[in-house]
Each structure stands twice: as structure tokens, then as C-alpha cells.
C-alpha positions in Angstrom: -18.7 32.9 57.9 -17.0 31.7 61.1 -14.8 28.7 60.5 -13.3 26.2 62.9 -10.4 24.1 61.6 -9.1 21.2 63.7 -6.0 19.4 62.7 -5.8 15.8 64.0 -2.4 15.0 62.5 -1.2 13.8 59.1 -3.7 14.7 56.4 -6.6 14.3 58.8 -8.6 17.5 59.7 -12.2 18.7 60.4 -13.7 21.9 59.1 -16.9 23.2 60.8 -19.1 26.1 59.8 -22.8 26.9 60.6 -23.5 23.4 61.7 -21.7 21.7 58.7 -18.9 19.3 59.5 -16.4 18.1 56.8 -13.5 15.8 57.4 -10.6 14.4 55.4 -8.5 11.3 55.1 -8.7 9.5 58.5 -5.4 7.8 59.2 -5.5 7.2 63.0 -2.9 4.5 63.8 -0.9 5.3 67.0 2.6 6.5 67.3 5.2 3.8 66.5 3.0 2.0 64.0 4.9 0.8 60.9 3.3 1.3 57.5 4.5 -0.8 54.6 4.3 1.1 51.2 6.0 -1.8 49.3 8.9 0.4 48.1 9.6 1.6 51.7 8.4 1.4 55.2 7.4 4.4 57.4 7.0 4.9 61.1 4.3 7.1 62.7 6.1 9.6 64.8 3.3 11.0 66.9 -0.2 10.2 67.9 -3.3 11.5 66.2 -5.1 13.8 68.6 -8.9 13.3 68.8 -11.6 12.1 71.1 -14.9 10.3 70.7 -16.7 13.5 69.6 -14.2 14.5 66.9 -15.8 12.5 64.1 -19.4 12.4 65.2 -22.0 13.7 62.8 -19.6 14.3 59.9 -21.6 15.4 56.9 -19.0 14.9 54.2 -15.7 12.9 54.1 -13.2 14.0 51.5 -11.1 11.0 50.7 -8.1 11.7 48.5 -6.7 8.2 48.0 -6.1 4.9 49.8 -2.4 5.1 51.0 -2.2 4.0 54.6 -1.0 7.4 55.8 -4.4 8.7 54.6 -6.9 5.9 55.3 -6.3 3.1 57.6 -8.2 0.5 59.6 -8.7 2.7 62.6 -9.7 5.6 60.5 -12.3 3.4 58.7 -14.1 2.7 61.9 -14.7 6.5 62.4 -16.6 6.9 59.1 -20.3 6.6 59.6 -22.5 5.0 57.0 -24.7 8.1 57.2 -21.9 10.4 56.0 -21.5 11.4 52.4 -18.1 10.0 51.2 -16.3 11.3 48.2 -13.3 9.6 46.6 -11.6 8.0 43.6 -12.5 4.6 42.1 -9.7 3.1 44.2 -11.4 4.5 47.3 -14.7 3.0 46.2 -13.1 -0.4 45.7 -11.5 -0.2 49.1 -14.8 0.6 50.8 -16.6 -2.2 48.8 -14.1 -4.7 50.1 -13.9 -3.4 53.7 -17.5 -2.5 54.7 -19.7 -2.1 51.6 -20.4 1.6 52.2 -21.2 3.7 49.1 -18.8 6.2 47.7 -19.5 9.2 45.5 -16.8 8.7 42.9 -15.4 11.9 41.4 -13.0 12.0 38.5 -10.8 15.1 38.0 -13.0 18.1 37.1 -16.2 16.4 38.0 -18.5 18.1 40.7 -21.3 17.1 43.0 -23.6 19.5 44.9 -25.1 18.7 48.3 -27.3 20.5 50.8 -27.0 20.5 54.6 -29.7 22.6 56.3 -29.4 26.1 54.8 -26.1 25.5 53.2 -25.2 24.4 49.6 -21.9 22.6 49.2 -20.3 22.0 45.8 -17.3 19.6 45.7 -15.1 19.4 42.7 -12.3 16.9 42.3 -9.1 18.4 40.9 -5.7 17.0 39.8 -3.2 15.9 42.4 0.1 14.8 40.9 1.7 12.5 43.5 5.3 12.8 42.6 8.0 14.6 40.7 9.4 11.3 39.4 6.8 10.2 36.7 7.4 6.6 37.6 6.8 7.2 41.3 3.6 9.2 40.4 2.4 6.3 38.2 2.8 3.7 40.9 1.3 6.0 43.5 -1.9 5.9 41.6 -4.8 8.4 41.1 -5.1 11.0 43.8 -7.8 13.6 44.1 -7.5 17.2 45.4 -10.7 19.0 46.1 -12.2 22.4 45.6 -15.0 22.9 48.2 -17.5 25.7 47.9 -19.9 26.4 50.7 -22.7 28.9 50.2 -25.2 30.1 52.9 -27.4 32.1 50.5 -25.6 35.3 51.2 -22.0 34.5 51.0 -19.7 31.8 49.7 -16.2 30.6 50.5 -13.9 28.2 48.7 -11.4 25.8 50.2 -8.7 24.1 48.2 -7.5 20.8 49.6 -4.4 19.9 47.6 -4.2 16.2 48.4 -0.8 14.6 47.9 0.6 16.7 45.0 3.7 18.5 43.9 3.7 21.8 42.1 3.5 21.6 38.3 2.1 24.0 35.8 0.1 21.0 34.4 -2.2 21.4 37.4 -3.3 24.9 36.3 -4.3 23.6 32.8 -7.1 21.7 34.6 -8.1 23.9 37.5 -9.7 27.3 37.0 -9.0 28.9 40.3 -11.3 31.7 41.4 -10.6 33.2 44.8 -9.4 30.7 47.3 -10.3 31.6 50.9 -8.6 28.6 52.5 -5.8 26.4 51.1 -4.9 23.2 52.9 -1.6 22.0 51.4 -0.1 18.5 52.1 3.5 19.3 53.0 6.4 17.2 54.2 8.3 16.7 50.9 7.6 13.0 51.3 10.7 10.9 50.3 12.7 13.9 49.3 16.3 13.0 48.8 15.6 9.4 47.7 15.4 7.9 44.2 11.6 8.2 44.6 11.9 12.0 44.9 9.3 14.4 46.3 5.9 12.9 46.6 4.3 16.0 48.2 4.9 19.7 48.5 8.0 21.3 50.0 8.3 24.9 51.1 9.5 26.2 47.8 6.6 24.6 45.9 4.2 26.0 48.4 5.6 29.5 47.9 5.0 29.1 44.1 1.4 27.9 44.8 0.7 30.9 47.0 2.1 33.3 44.4 -0.1 31.7 41.8 -3.5 31.5 43.5 -3.1 34.0 46.4 -5.2 32.2 49.0 -6.6 34.1 52.0 -5.4 31.6 54.6 -3.0 28.7 54.3 -3.1 25.9 56.9 -0.4 23.3 56.2 -1.0 19.6 57.1 0.8 16.3 56.3 4.1 17.2 58.0 6.2 15.6 60.7 3.7 12.8 61.2 5.4 9.9 59.4 9.1 9.2 59.0 8.9 9.5 55.2 7.8 13.1 55.5 11.3 14.5 55.2 11.0 18.3 55.4 10.4 19.9 58.8 7.7 22.6 59.1 10.3 25.1 60.1 11.2 25.4 56.3 7.6 26.6 55.7 7.8 28.9 58.7 10.9 30.4 57.2 8.8 31.7 54.3 7.6 34.4 56.7 4.3 34.6 54.9 1.4 36.0 57.1 -1.1 34.0 55.1 0.4 30.7 56.5 -0.9 29.6 59.9 1.0 26.7 61.3 -0.8 24.4 63.8 0.1 21.5 66.0 -1.9 18.2 66.1 -4.9 18.6 68.3 -5.2 22.3 67.9 -8.3 24.1 66.7 -8.1 27.5 64.9 -11.2 29.7 64.6 -11.3 32.6 62.1 -13.3 34.4 59.5 -12.4 33.6 56.0 -12.0 36.2 53.3 -15.5 36.0 51.8 -16.1 35.4 48.1 -19.4 36.8 47.0 -21.9 34.3 45.7 -21.8 36.1 42.3 -18.2 35.1 41.8 -17.4 33.5 38.5 -17.7 29.7 38.4 -14.7 27.4 38.4 
């Protein structure tokens, strides 16, 4: 399968294949915007890069949680009522309050299957642990990662969207990873060095993830977008891992994923 991956900035991206369009976490406030997270404030350091076609005809939105660096008022306006929207209970409450649109609520380890033309899409919510500090993770609330399987009848590929998580062995008690063709990790080591401690992955954690699940391609997102994302992407580049493909906001990468045959064992 030919894949197009467009990074908008932050945790916002669009995946396209064979007419299917899937997007994630639209936070689209402009550069200089200040976001209040109660415990701290954060400034957007660069603009999201998109145009009026970027979010047209999105089939599925993967919404990991409601923090304002993942879903904001400007992003909300780009989500069509016709799109399938998948998220947590908190995401559903947010949409009920803002615009009344329906959300497919997925708890960890729950799955939904959808069709789009000749494609079958299975989405499974997986654990995302939003902080090393248990207290910080508790107040951060429930976050979903997602395993996304797309099958065209002949071949199948799997994408792992980490959401805001850190690396803990606990995750692997809940996720049965088969082959991962594309991993999209949320980087930045958010709040590293503060009492809150890491809220998202740093380069060392990513290296451990890659060693554990051996994804075909790794495209980092969620770095250098907000001031509370503390680790620069050069730390990830210093891993010198050919699986890792580093992009800039507004760039599109086209590639063929390592294909997982449709007879692969289930998650």
C-alpha cells in the first residue's frame, strides 16, 4: 500500500491511503497563543501548517484526549459532522458541550470496525500513560493510544499512534503487538525537569519502544510545538536509527509500508 503522511504540527497529522483519510488531534491555534493547563502555561512556538483542503473529507478522526495542545477551538471547527470520531468519555463530553456531535467512545482494549469503499478499518484503543509521576498522570486524565489496521482485501498494515504516553512495561501487559508497520510517537518529553516530570516520550524511551516492537517506520510528532515540550528533536536524531523519519510541520512523506499479510495473528 502507498501511504501519504502529512504532519501539521503538534500531535496533528493526516494519513492517506487508497482514498481513505484519517486525522488526529486537531490543535490549530496560531504561534504565540498561550494555553493554560492550570498547573502551568505554555506558548505555541510555531504555526500549524495546513490549508482549506487539509481536513476535507476526513473519514476518521482519532482523538486521544482533550488537552488544549491536542484539541482546541480552531481544531474543532475543522471536524465535520460526517466524519467518524473516536475518543474517550472525556472527548465525548467535550463534543456534547461544544457542538453535539456524536463520538464513538472506546475504552482501552475495545475495538470498532469500519468500512470505507473497498477498505476495512479496525481501530483499537490502547493504554497511554500520561506521565512518569503517578500524581501527574492521574490529574492528566484518561488518554487513548490507538492501533489502526487497514485491510484492502489483499494486504493489511498496522499503525500504532502512541498518544501522550511514557514508556512503562505496564503498557505491554495490555497490548498484544503484532507487526507494527508505522509508529507515530508523541515526543518532546513534556515538562521534563520539573516536579511534574516527563508527560510524554523522550529519545531514550523511544529507543526502548523501538527495541520492543520493531516498527517498520517511525514518524515522531509532538515536539518543538509548545514551550512545555522540553526535549529537542535532535536528541531523537542522535539515535541514528534508520527506522526514524523526522519531518517538519507542513511536510508530506510518501512511502510504502512494510506489509503485514492479512493472515497475521490478531491483536
